[in-house]
PLY file of the C-alpha trace (Angstrom):
ply
format ascii 1.0
element vertex 100
property float x
property float y
property float z
element edge 99
property int vertex1
property int vertex2
end_header
-149.28 -242.80 197.86
-151.40 -245.58 196.11
-149.94 -248.54 194.63
-151.83 -249.83 191.32
-150.72 -253.35 191.63
-152.56 -254.05 194.98
-154.43 -251.02 195.42
-152.82 -250.26 198.84
-152.06 -246.94 200.17
-148.80 -245.89 201.74
-148.07 -242.50 203.60
-145.75 -240.33 202.08
-143.30 -239.33 205.08
-141.72 -236.37 203.16
-144.97 -234.54 202.37
-145.61 -232.18 205.66
-149.02 -231.14 206.80
-148.30 -227.62 205.44
-147.31 -228.96 202.09
-149.71 -228.35 199.32
-149.85 -230.75 196.14
-149.97 -229.18 192.98
-149.50 -231.82 190.69
-147.17 -234.75 189.41
-144.11 -233.59 187.52
-144.22 -234.43 183.77
-142.22 -237.27 184.10
-144.37 -238.74 186.77
-141.59 -239.23 189.26
-141.84 -236.25 191.43
-144.42 -234.11 193.19
-144.66 -230.45 192.81
-145.51 -228.91 196.07
-145.80 -225.42 197.90
-146.14 -224.42 201.43
-149.07 -222.44 202.47
-148.51 -219.10 204.21
-144.88 -218.25 203.23
-143.90 -215.27 201.19
-142.22 -215.40 198.65
-143.84 -218.94 198.07
-141.33 -221.78 197.02
-142.53 -224.15 194.60
-140.66 -227.43 195.03
-139.94 -230.59 193.41
-140.33 -233.24 195.90
-138.99 -237.07 195.43
-141.58 -239.25 197.19
-139.12 -241.94 197.55
-136.17 -240.27 198.99
-137.86 -236.89 200.09
-135.15 -234.83 198.33
-136.72 -231.30 197.58
-135.49 -229.01 194.73
-136.48 -225.55 194.23
-138.52 -225.06 190.71
-139.70 -221.46 191.21
-140.46 -218.60 193.67
-143.45 -216.57 193.43
-143.70 -213.09 195.19
-147.06 -211.22 194.64
-146.81 -208.16 192.57
-148.91 -206.06 195.16
-148.38 -207.00 198.74
-150.53 -204.34 200.38
-153.32 -206.31 202.03
-151.85 -209.63 200.87
-152.67 -212.53 202.83
-151.71 -215.85 201.28
-151.30 -217.77 198.03
-154.31 -220.25 198.07
-153.91 -222.52 195.00
-150.96 -222.54 192.33
-151.35 -224.32 188.89
-148.28 -224.97 186.94
-147.84 -225.92 183.05
-145.22 -228.80 182.23
-142.68 -225.79 182.07
-142.79 -224.57 185.79
-141.93 -220.93 184.54
-145.53 -220.87 183.38
-147.90 -220.69 186.42
-150.80 -218.88 187.68
-152.29 -218.61 191.35
-154.88 -217.17 193.48
-154.45 -215.39 196.44
-156.37 -214.20 199.49
-156.24 -210.31 200.31
-157.77 -208.10 202.95
-158.55 -204.93 201.26
-160.89 -204.07 203.89
-158.05 -203.82 206.50
-155.93 -201.31 204.76
-155.57 -197.90 206.73
-154.20 -194.56 205.82
-152.96 -192.58 208.52
-151.87 -188.87 207.81
-149.82 -186.65 210.16
-149.04 -189.55 212.79
-146.10 -188.80 214.85
0 1
1 2
2 3
3 4
4 5
5 6
6 7
7 8
8 9
9 10
10 11
11 12
12 13
13 14
14 15
15 16
16 17
17 18
18 19
19 20
20 21
21 22
22 23
23 24
24 25
25 26
26 27
27 28
28 29
29 30
30 31
31 32
32 33
33 34
34 35
35 36
36 37
37 38
38 39
39 40
40 41
41 42
42 43
43 44
44 45
45 46
46 47
47 48
48 49
49 50
50 51
51 52
52 53
53 54
54 55
55 56
56 57
57 58
58 59
59 60
60 61
61 62
62 63
63 64
64 65
65 66
66 67
67 68
68 69
69 70
70 71
71 72
72 73
73 74
74 75
75 76
76 77
77 78
78 79
79 80
80 81
81 82
82 83
83 84
84 85
85 86
86 87
87 88
88 89
89 90
90 91
91 92
92 93
93 94
94 95
95 96
96 97
97 98
98 99
């Protein structure tokens, strides 16, 4: 986090290496984050001062055949309105008939 008063940067100890920043909350008091490579994907409100996390939304992709991960998430001010991009491996899908 960066202070606007003295332009100094301060680390956010509660932000993990697997956390992906989506945006600041509309009130500017929290970060909205998600963890990469988790399905379903939890979108959390993270208080950068206390480290407290609160679940805002959970996303489960509609089709999971070939699904690998959610790449990015965009949220409106109302976190129930969202869109995301995902990575899928459709070239790795196989159908086996008659296997025993």
